Every structure is written in structure tokens, then in C-alpha cells.
C-alpha positions as CSV (number, residue, x, y, z in Angstrom):
1,M,60.4,54.5,41.7
2,Q,62.1,57.4,42.3
3,I,63.8,59.6,40.2
4,Y,67.7,58.4,40.6
5,E,66.5,54.6,40.0
6,E,64.4,55.9,37.2
7,L,67.1,57.6,35.5
8,V,69.0,54.4,36.1
9,A,66.3,52.0,34.9
10,R,65.7,54.5,31.5
11,G,69.5,53.8,31.0
12,L,70.9,57.1,31.5
13,I,73.8,56.6,34.0
14,A,76.8,55.5,33.1
15,Q,79.5,57.1,35.8
16,V,79.1,58.7,38.9
17,T,81.1,60.0,42.3
18,N,79.6,59.4,45.4
19,E,76.6,57.4,44.3
20,N,74.7,57.4,47.6
21,E,74.7,60.9,48.3
22,I,73.9,61.7,44.8
23,R,70.8,59.2,45.2
24,E,69.5,60.7,48.4
25,M,69.8,64.3,46.7
26,V,68.2,63.8,43.6
27,N,65.7,61.2,44.9
28,N,65.2,64.4,47.8
29,G,65.2,67.4,45.4
30,K,68.2,68.6,46.9
31,A,70.3,68.8,43.8
32,T,71.3,71.7,42.1
33,F,73.0,71.0,39.0
34,Y,74.0,72.3,36.0
35,I,74.9,70.8,32.3
36,G,76.6,73.4,29.8
37,F,76.0,74.2,26.3
38,D,78.9,75.6,24.2
39,C,77.3,77.8,21.5
40,T,79.1,76.6,18.3
41,A,75.9,77.1,16.1
42,D,72.3,78.9,16.1
43,S,70.3,76.4,17.5
44,L,70.5,73.1,19.4
45,T,70.6,69.8,17.8
46,A,68.7,66.5,18.2
47,G,71.8,65.6,19.9
48,H,71.0,67.9,22.8
49,F,67.9,65.9,23.6
50,M,69.4,63.9,26.1
51,A,70.7,66.4,28.2
52,L,67.1,69.1,27.9
53,T,65.1,65.8,29.1
54,L,67.0,65.3,32.0
55,M,66.9,69.0,33.1
56,K,63.2,68.5,32.7
57,R,63.1,64.9,34.9
58,L,65.0,66.1,37.3
59,Q,63.0,69.7,37.7
60,M,59.7,67.7,37.9
61,A,61.2,65.8,40.7
62,G,62.3,69.5,42.9
63,N,66.0,69.9,41.6
64,K,67.3,73.2,40.5
65,P,68.7,72.7,37.0
66,I,71.8,75.4,35.7
67,A,71.6,75.7,32.2
68,L,75.2,76.8,31.6
69,I,75.4,79.2,28.4
70,G,79.1,78.4,27.2
71,G,80.1,82.2,26.0
72,G,83.1,82.1,27.5
73,T,83.9,78.2,26.6
74,T,83.0,78.1,23.1
75,M,85.8,80.6,22.4
76,I,88.5,78.1,23.1
77,G,86.5,74.9,22.0
78,D,86.2,71.8,23.4
79,P,88.8,69.1,22.0
80,S,87.0,65.8,22.9
81,G,86.0,63.5,20.2
82,R,88.0,65.7,17.7
83,T,90.9,64.7,15.6
84,D,90.7,68.5,14.3
85,M,90.5,71.8,16.1
86,R,86.8,73.4,16.3
87,K,86.2,76.6,14.0
88,M,86.6,79.9,16.3
89,L,83.5,81.9,16.8
90,T,83.5,85.8,17.4
91,R,81.9,87.4,20.2
92,E,79.0,88.5,18.4
93,D,78.7,85.0,16.8
94,I,78.7,83.5,19.9
95,D,76.4,85.9,21.9
96,H,73.7,85.4,18.9
97,N,74.1,81.8,19.5
98,A,73.5,82.1,23.4
99,D,70.2,83.9,22.6
100,C,69.0,81.3,20.0
101,F,69.9,78.3,22.8
102,K,67.8,80.5,25.8
103,R,64.5,80.4,23.4
104,Q,65.1,76.8,22.6
105,M,65.6,75.9,26.2
106,E,62.3,77.5,27.8
107,R,60.1,74.6,26.1
108,F,62.2,72.1,28.0
109,I,62.7,74.1,31.1
110,D,60.8,76.7,33.8
111,F,62.9,79.6,34.5
112,S,60.0,81.4,36.3
113,D,60.3,81.9,39.7
114,G,63.8,81.0,40.7
115,K,63.1,77.3,39.7
116,A,66.0,77.4,37.2
117,L,68.8,79.6,36.1
118,M,70.7,80.4,33.0
119,V,74.0,81.5,33.5
120,N,76.5,82.7,31.0
121,N,80.1,81.7,31.9
122,A,81.5,84.5,29.4
123,D,80.6,86.3,32.6
124,W,83.4,85.5,34.6
125,L,86.2,83.4,32.3
126,L,86.4,86.6,29.8
127,D,87.6,88.8,32.9
128,L,89.7,86.2,34.5
129,N,93.7,87.8,34.8
130,Y,95.8,84.7,33.4
131,V,98.3,84.8,36.2
132,D,95.9,85.2,38.7
133,V,94.2,81.9,37.4
134,L,98.1,80.2,37.1
135,R,98.0,81.0,40.9
136,E,94.6,80.6,42.0
137,V,93.9,77.0,40.2
138,G,97.1,75.6,38.7
139,A,98.8,74.0,41.2
140,C,95.4,71.7,41.2
141,F,96.4,70.3,37.9
142,S,98.5,67.7,37.3
143,V,99.8,67.8,33.5
144,N,101.0,64.2,33.4
145,N,97.4,63.1,34.3
146,M,95.8,65.5,31.7
147,L,97.9,64.4,29.2
148,R,96.2,60.6,29.8
149,A,92.5,62.1,30.0
150,E,90.6,60.5,27.4
151,C,89.1,63.7,25.6
152,Y,92.9,64.5,24.5
153,K,93.7,61.1,23.2
154,Q,92.3,61.5,19.6
155,R,93.5,65.2,19.3
156,M,97.3,64.1,20.5
157,E,97.2,62.1,17.2
158,K,97.8,65.0,15.4
159,G,98.8,67.6,17.4
160,L,96.9,68.9,20.7
161,S,97.4,72.9,21.0
162,F,98.1,74.9,24.3
163,F,94.7,76.6,23.1
164,E,92.7,73.4,23.4
165,F,95.6,72.4,26.5
166,N,93.1,75.2,28.5
167,Y,89.3,73.4,28.1
168,M,89.5,71.1,31.0
169,I,91.0,74.0,33.2
170,M,88.3,76.5,32.0
171,Q,85.4,73.4,32.0
172,S,86.7,72.9,35.7
173,Y,86.6,76.4,36.7
174,D,83.0,76.9,35.5
175,F,82.5,74.2,38.5
176,Y,84.3,75.4,41.0
177,H,82.6,79.2,40.2
178,L,79.1,77.7,39.8
179,F,79.5,75.7,43.4
180,Q,80.7,78.8,45.0
181,H,78.4,81.7,44.1
182,Y,75.2,79.7,42.9
183,D,75.4,76.6,45.3
184,C,75.5,74.1,42.8
185,N,76.3,70.7,44.1
186,M,76.4,68.7,41.2
187,Q,77.4,68.5,37.3
188,F,76.0,66.2,34.8
189,G,77.1,65.7,31.0
190,G,78.1,63.3,28.3
191,D,80.4,60.5,29.3
192,D,83.1,61.4,27.0
193,Q,83.4,64.4,29.0
194,W,83.8,62.5,32.5
195,S,88.0,63.6,32.5
196,N,87.1,67.2,32.1
197,M,84.1,66.7,34.7
198,L,86.5,65.4,37.6
199,G,88.8,67.7,37.1
200,G,86.2,70.5,38.4
201,T,85.1,67.7,41.2
202,E,88.6,67.7,42.2
203,L,89.5,71.2,41.6
204,I,86.4,72.1,44.3
205,R,88.0,69.4,46.8
206,K,91.8,70.8,46.6
207,K,90.5,74.7,47.2
208,L,87.8,74.2,49.5
209,G,88.4,71.2,51.3
210,K,87.4,67.4,51.2
211,D,84.0,67.9,53.0
212,A,83.1,70.3,49.7
213,H,80.1,68.1,48.5
214,A,80.6,68.3,44.6
215,M,79.5,65.7,42.6
216,T,79.7,64.3,39.2
217,I,77.3,61.9,37.1
218,T,77.4,61.5,33.3
219,L,75.1,60.1,30.8
220,L,75.2,57.5,28.2
221,T,76.0,59.7,25.4
222,D,79.0,59.0,24.9
223,S,78.2,56.1,21.8
224,Q,74.3,56.6,21.9
225,G,73.9,61.0,22.1
226,N,76.5,61.5,19.5
227,K,74.7,59.3,16.8
228,M,71.7,61.0,17.2
229,G,70.7,64.5,15.5
230,K,73.2,63.7,12.7
231,T,71.7,61.8,9.5
232,A,73.4,61.7,5.8
233,G,76.4,64.1,7.6
234,N,73.8,67.2,8.4
235,A,72.6,68.4,11.9
236,V,69.0,67.3,13.2
237,W,68.2,71.0,14.3
238,L,65.7,71.9,17.1
239,D,64.7,75.4,15.0
240,P,62.1,74.4,12.6
241,N,63.7,76.6,9.9
242,K,66.7,74.6,9.7
243,T,65.0,71.2,10.0
244,S,61.3,71.7,9.8
245,P,58.6,69.5,12.2
246,F,58.2,66.6,9.5
247,D,61.9,66.4,8.6
248,F,62.4,66.1,12.4
249,Y,59.8,63.7,13.0
250,Q,60.6,61.7,9.7
251,Y,64.5,61.7,11.5
252,W,63.3,60.1,14.8
253,R,60.7,57.9,12.1
254,N,63.6,56.1,10.5
255,V,66.1,55.2,13.8
256,A,67.2,51.5,13.4
257,D,65.0,48.7,14.7
258,A,67.9,48.3,17.2
259,D,68.0,51.8,18.7
260,V,64.0,52.5,18.9
261,L,62.8,51.6,22.7
262,K,66.1,52.4,23.6
263,C,65.3,55.9,22.3
264,I,62.1,55.9,23.8
265,R,63.3,54.8,27.4
266,M,66.0,57.6,27.5
267,L,64.1,60.5,25.6
268,T,60.1,60.7,25.9
269,F,58.6,60.8,29.2
270,L,56.2,58.1,28.7
271,P,55.8,55.5,31.3
272,L,58.2,53.1,32.4
273,E,55.7,50.4,32.3
274,E,54.4,51.1,28.9
275,I,57.9,51.4,27.5
276,E,58.5,47.5,29.3
277,K,55.4,46.6,27.4
278,M,56.6,47.0,23.9
279,D,60.2,45.1,25.0
280,G,58.8,41.8,23.2
281,W,57.7,44.0,19.8
282,E,59.2,43.3,16.8
283,G,58.7,43.1,13.0
284,S,55.5,45.7,12.4
285,Q,55.6,46.2,16.0
286,L,58.8,48.0,15.6
287,N,57.1,50.8,13.1
288,T,54.4,51.9,15.3
289,A,57.2,51.9,17.9
290,K,58.8,54.5,16.0
291,E,55.8,56.1,14.9
292,I,55.3,56.6,18.9
293,L,59.0,57.9,19.1
294,A,58.5,60.7,16.3
295,F,55.4,61.4,17.6
296,E,56.4,62.2,20.9
297,L,59.6,64.2,20.4
298,T,58.4,65.9,17.8
299,K,55.2,66.9,20.4
300,L,57.9,68.0,23.0
301,V,59.9,70.2,20.7
302,H,57.3,71.5,18.2
303,G,54.0,71.4,19.8
304,E,51.2,68.7,19.4
305,D,50.1,70.2,16.4
306,E,53.4,70.2,14.2
307,A,53.3,66.6,15.8
308,Q,50.0,65.9,14.5
309,K,50.4,67.5,10.9
310,A,53.7,65.5,10.7
311,A,52.2,62.1,11.2
312,D,49.5,63.0,9.0
313,A,52.0,64.1,6.2
314,A,53.8,60.6,6.9
315,K,50.9,58.4,7.1
316,A,49.7,60.2,3.5
317,L,53.3,59.3,1.6
318,F,53.5,56.1,3.1
319,S,50.0,54.6,3.5
320,G,48.6,56.2,0.5
321,A,45.9,57.9,3.3
322,G,45.6,60.9,5.3
323,N,46.5,64.7,4.4
324,T,48.9,65.6,2.1
325,D,48.7,69.3,3.4
326,N,51.8,68.9,5.3
327,M,54.4,67.4,3.2
328,P,57.8,69.6,2.4
329,E,56.7,71.2,-0.8
330,V,58.7,72.6,-3.2
331,K,56.5,75.4,-5.4
332,L,57.8,75.6,-9.2
333,T,57.5,78.9,-11.7
334,E,56.7,79.4,-15.2
335,D,59.8,79.9,-15.0
336,D,60.7,76.6,-14.2
337,F,59.5,75.3,-17.6
338,K,60.9,75.6,-20.1
339,D,58.9,74.5,-23.4
340,G,56.2,73.5,-21.7
341,S,58.0,70.7,-19.2
342,V,60.4,70.8,-16.0
343,L,63.8,68.1,-15.8
344,V,62.9,66.1,-12.7
345,S,66.7,66.8,-11.8
346,D,65.7,70.6,-12.0
347,I,62.8,69.7,-9.5
348,M,65.3,67.9,-7.2
349,I,67.9,70.5,-7.1
350,K,65.4,73.0,-6.8
351,A,63.7,70.8,-3.4
352,G,67.4,70.4,-2.3
353,I,67.4,66.8,-2.7
354,A,70.4,67.0,-4.6
355,K,73.2,69.7,-5.2
356,S,74.3,69.2,-8.3
357,K,73.3,67.9,-12.1
358,G,76.2,65.0,-11.7
359,E,74.4,64.0,-7.9
360,C,71.5,63.8,-9.5
361,R,72.6,61.7,-12.2
362,R,74.3,59.6,-10.5
363,L,71.1,58.9,-8.2
364,I,68.8,58.2,-10.9
365,E,71.5,55.8,-12.6
366,Q,71.5,53.9,-9.3
367,G,67.9,53.6,-9.0
368,G,67.1,56.0,-6.0
369,V,64.9,58.4,-7.7
370,S,61.0,57.8,-8.2
371,V,58.1,60.0,-9.1
372,D,54.6,59.4,-7.5
373,D,56.3,55.7,-7.0
374,V,57.4,55.2,-10.3
375,K,61.5,54.8,-10.5
376,I,63.0,57.5,-13.0
377,A,65.6,55.7,-15.2
378,D,66.2,58.4,-17.6
379,V,68.8,61.1,-16.2
380,F,66.8,63.7,-18.9
381,K,63.3,62.7,-17.6
382,S,60.9,65.7,-17.6
383,L,57.2,66.4,-16.5
384,S,54.8,68.4,-18.2
385,K,51.9,70.5,-16.5
386,S,49.7,67.6,-17.2
387,D,51.3,65.4,-14.8
388,F,50.6,67.8,-12.1
389,E,46.6,67.2,-12.7
390,K,46.1,66.3,-9.1
391,G,47.8,69.2,-8.4
392,Y,51.2,68.1,-7.3
393,V,53.8,65.4,-7.9
394,I,56.3,63.7,-5.2
395,V,59.5,63.3,-5.9
396,K,61.3,61.0,-3.3
397,K,65.1,60.3,-3.1
398,G,65.4,56.7,-1.7
399,K,62.9,55.9,1.3
400,K,63.2,58.7,3.5
401,I,63.5,62.0,1.7
402,F,60.5,63.4,-0.7
403,Y,58.9,66.8,-1.6
404,K,55.5,67.5,-2.8
405,A,56.5,69.6,-6.1
406,V,53.5,71.8,-6.9
407,I,52.9,75.1,-9.7
408,E,52.3,78.2,-8.2
């Protein structure tokens, strides 16, 4: 199976232009393609996984990726899928975030010997003259068509600023610039980016002629990808200082039953033949599939050693076996013990399981807190040092969030 057919079989492709031409170029390693990453935080998230693994797959098939760091577009902010305007960042914040992205991308993409490029659109967008841009590309965009674009619909309900309205033109200009200066002939992005991306394809054709081979592919990230990387309202980061390898493992270990095989197919590099054997799995076999998914993705981001540590820690918690050394840990000091004991609620707050006493009370009253698998019913429950006889206690919130509390 060639690479384009594999992308289709893995359920990655949503919409394409010039499909026959795209298939031929990708399968023969002739594509120079880009994917853009706006620098809205100092770490990539699990939501970027589909783009990162796609770049790796295509590079392995001989194609050349361009990772476009959105140092310029981040200063505007993409309104796609938003009901409010994004927070505006300083140039210093954006530059710092871009540096963090570069370090993380190098785990997926080989940038040596010209095999891939990393460019920053601040290098060309921030030097543009507004009047020159209007004269050069303004006539290529229909305001009527732009207002009908899916990416603006949600923002139109509350009011779309002219500031954000320019984002499509800036993103389109990126493809136009990359096409001319880097021989970039293809762009990939989320399905929710279709309107923005078509703007770039059409701009190239209008400015450079209909025979300009500029192609667009979107991935199925509008529904599945936007769910990835967020749990309980918090992002799941690729930076181990923001999301530990164990918490990263646990996020994927706890995906919904209906999503686990889809995620394995889309995000891992396991052979399709091996994945097809899992299609009939159900019940306890789906837990095995989740463990495979969590291990493969943690290995990809944090390395095999950290993936194995996370797997061992999960096994220790949920099956009573394995090595507890790699569980997430909160350290208690003498100052935490008042009159020889410490409140369970204080341990929860120190570990970050809850943010306030009020939240602790609600969780305990709802039966959502346990210590060493014994449910806590008393909101004023405290532990003495004798409760730490084995060296630690495990404080758990629900089924998925827990910490090993130890005394320093």
C-alpha cells in the first residue's frame, strides 16, 4: 500500500483538491508541503498529534515537510471555531513559544540535510506594507465569499472584528509566499481550515496562472482532532513539565471505547494489518487496546523508557502490581502535619487534585475521593503518620486522577 492510500485507510483525509495529482505526487515523494502552527502557548498539545504524525509519515515516504511557525499570524489569531477573540500576545511571547515548538517538533521531524524546513511567517508578514498588500492580493478576495466561509460563522454571531477578518488573507499569503520562495506545492490542515486554505490555493492560481500546481488537503481534525488534547477543560501538553509522561499516558489510556481504535489507526505507526486484527475487540480487549495506544503515543513523545515507567505506574495503581516509583507524587513536610495529622483535603490541594476547600468538600460529599481505595465520607478526615506505614498513601479523585503522598 502506498502512502496516499495508507492515509485514506487510516481515516485521515477529509477533503482534497486535485486528488489524482496529489496522489501521484505524494506516492512518488514529490510533495513539498507545509502545515502551520500558531504560537499561542509555549508547548504543543496532544491536539497537534495528527499534524505531527502526518508530517512524519509523509517524510518517511520521501516527501519534504515545511513546519510553518506562525510568528506573524499569531499576532492576529485565527477566528476559526471561536466564539470570542483570542488573547493578543506580545512579540516576545510569540518568539519564546516558537522556540519551544521547534524543540518539540524535532522529536517527530528530521530537519537535517535539507530533509525538512522550519520557517516563521513573521519573517515576511511583519515587513509587508498594507497598501502594497491591498494592491498585490486584495483584488483576489471576494468579501461576499469570505463572509460565507465556515471559519467566520461562529464569530459573526457575536461580531467579527476587521482585525480577525484579515486572518484568511494572511494565511493565504503564507501559501503564496511559500509556493514562490520554497517550491511548496501542497498544504495540509484541519478540516475546519478548508475555507482559509482554499483562499491560498486560489490566490496562487489567480496571481501565477491556472497551471500553477498548488494543492490543498484537509485532515479529519474538525471533530476528532478538536477533542484531542483536552480533558476536564485543561490542555494535554507535550512538554513533560506541563503534563507529566504519566498523565500523558493516562489521558490516552482513558479515551472513550468508541474512539480507541480510531486513535490507534490515525495516530500510531502500528501496521494497518495489526490494527485490523483489533477491529473485533470488545470488553476487556478494549482496555488492552487503550494500553497499546497510550504506550505508543507516550513513547513517540517522551521516549520508550518514560512510556514503560508510565505503564508500570498505571499497572501498579489499577491492578495492584508493578512498580509504584513512577506514580505522580506529592511530598508532605513536617509543616503539613498539624498536631500530628494532615487533612485529606490539604493533601488534595497541595497535589493540585482540587483548587479549594470548597471543591474538596463537594468531591468528598459526592463520594469522589478515596485513600488507598477506601472511600472518604468525612470532609474533615485526617491522616496520621502511622497511616504512612508503607511509605506512602494513594489519594484518588474519581477513577483517573490520583497522587502518591509521601512524607519527606
